[in-house]
Structures are given as structure tokens and as C-alpha cells.
RODO-2510 file (C-alpha; in nm, 4 decimals, decimal comma):
residues 85
     n   res          X          Y          Z
     1     m    -6,4455    -3,5019    -5,5340
     2     c    -6,1910    -3,4679    -5,8136
     3     v    -5,9177    -3,7273    -5,8599
     4     t    -5,6353    -3,6588    -6,1029
     5     a    -5,4897    -3,9180    -6,3355
     6     a    -5,1491    -3,8855    -6,1691
     7     a    -5,2968    -3,9932    -5,8367
     8     q    -5,4356    -4,3057    -6,0017
     9     t    -5,1104    -4,4019    -6,1734
    10     p    -4,9092    -4,6511    -5,9697
    11     a    -4,5641    -4,5332    -5,8653
    12     i    -4,2696    -4,6875    -6,0427
    13     g    -3,9096    -4,7283    -5,9429
    14     v    -3,6339    -4,5196    -6,0932
    15     n    -3,7327    -4,3302    -6,4071
    16     w    -3,4059    -4,3796    -6,5942
    17     r    -3,3114    -4,1349    -6,8666
    18     t    -3,0916    -4,2508    -7,1525
    19     n    -2,9617    -3,9224    -7,2938
    20     v    -2,6808    -3,7703    -7,0872
    21     d    -2,6968    -3,4301    -7,2578
    22     a    -3,0713    -3,3979    -7,2009
    23     a    -3,0230    -3,5089    -6,8402
    24     m    -2,7601    -3,2375    -6,7900
    25     v    -3,0080    -2,9755    -6,9105
    26     e    -3,2838    -3,1168    -6,6901
    27     a    -3,0493    -3,1212    -6,3903
    28     a    -2,9442    -2,7597    -6,4452
    29     q    -3,3076    -2,6492    -6,4758
    30     s    -3,4158    -2,8381    -6,1635
    31     n    -3,1046    -2,7702    -5,9526
    32     r    -3,0255    -3,1417    -5,9157
    33     l    -2,7185    -3,3532    -5,9867
    34     v    -2,6880    -3,6136    -6,2610
    35     l    -2,6541    -3,9743    -6,1473
    36     l    -2,4852    -4,1943    -6,4079
    37     h    -2,5502    -4,5667    -6,3647
    38     f    -2,3285    -4,7757    -6,5923
    39     t    -2,4504    -5,1264    -6,6644
    40     t    -2,4111    -5,4085    -6,9146
    41     r    -2,6467    -5,6841    -7,0238
    42     s    -2,4259    -5,9438    -6,8540
    43     c    -2,3827    -5,7609    -6,5213
    44     g    -2,5264    -5,9875    -6,2509
    45     p    -2,5167    -5,7291    -5,9701
    46     c    -2,6869    -5,4775    -6,2007
    47     k    -2,9718    -5,7211    -6,2649
    48     m    -3,0082    -5,7821    -5,8911
    49     l    -3,0252    -5,4051    -5,8283
    50     d    -3,2934    -5,3713    -6,0971
    51     q    -3,5003    -5,6539    -5,9481
    52     s    -3,4725    -5,5652    -5,5815
    53     v    -3,3790    -5,1985    -5,5427
    54     f    -3,4335    -4,9770    -5,8454
    55     n    -3,7881    -5,1075    -5,8998
    56     q    -3,9047    -4,9822    -5,5593
    57     p    -4,1217    -4,6671    -5,5732
    58     q    -3,9594    -4,5175    -5,2631
    59     v    -3,6121    -4,5629    -5,4145
    60     g    -3,7225    -4,3929    -5,7350
    61     a    -3,8745    -4,1042    -5,5400
    62     a    -3,5635    -4,0620    -5,3248
    63     i    -3,3300    -4,0618    -5,6252
    64     e    -3,5514    -3,8227    -5,8228
    65     q    -3,5524    -3,5772    -5,5343
    66     y    -3,1801    -3,5061    -5,5670
    67     y    -3,0697    -3,6531    -5,9001
    68     v    -3,1579    -3,6901    -6,2652
    69     p    -3,0802    -4,0605    -6,3130
    70     v    -2,9268    -4,1827    -6,6381
    71     r    -2,8733    -4,5494    -6,7216
    72     i    -2,5880    -4,6125    -6,9627
    73     d    -2,5177    -4,9436    -7,1339
    74     a    -2,1375    -4,9492    -7,1111
    75     d    -2,1136    -5,2031    -7,3942
    76     a    -2,3156    -4,9891    -7,6346
    77     a    -2,1825    -4,6479    -7,5239
    78     k    -1,8106    -4,7158    -7,5074
    79     a    -1,7125    -4,3516    -7,5623
    80     i    -1,9068    -4,2175    -7,2639
    81     a    -1,8059    -4,5160    -7,0496
    82     g    -1,4443    -4,4417    -7,1360
    83     r    -1,4866    -4,0736    -7,0581
    84     y    -1,6043    -4,1525    -6,7045
    85     q    -1,3967    -4,4714    -6,6674
***
């Protein structure tokens, strides 16, 4: 019986990308949409989502099926946050 390394690796939650341009290319190649998640270090609801929702393997799998998820720190990336308001 052969077991691959991927089968042994535990599932993670959302696999956030950080580069919007690369995510756009990935989305075009995989026929998915780009999901932009804006957050800040001081965002309480964002921290709650990270701790109780986005860390769930089934949530990550569901998002990855239809989207290329990108997490954007709105404090650090003011230009892109402003572009999408």
C-alpha cells in the first residue's frame, strides 16, 4: 500500500495569499475568483474569524474551491485598501 505525503499532511484552514497580482494570475489560470480579505492588527472581529472560522479545514477547502483568497493588512497596504475602499 502506498501512502502519499499529501495524505499524511493535516489539513489547514484558509491558505491566504499575500500578493494580489499573483492571486489574479492564479485565479485566471484556475477559473476562480479572487477573494480579498482586508484586516488590521487591531481588528477584533478579524481575530475572532481567524480563531474560529478561517482556521477550520472545511472552511479553507470550501473557499479554495471557488476563490483564491488574499489577506491584506489595510494598515500596511493603504494604496490597495484605498483602491477597493
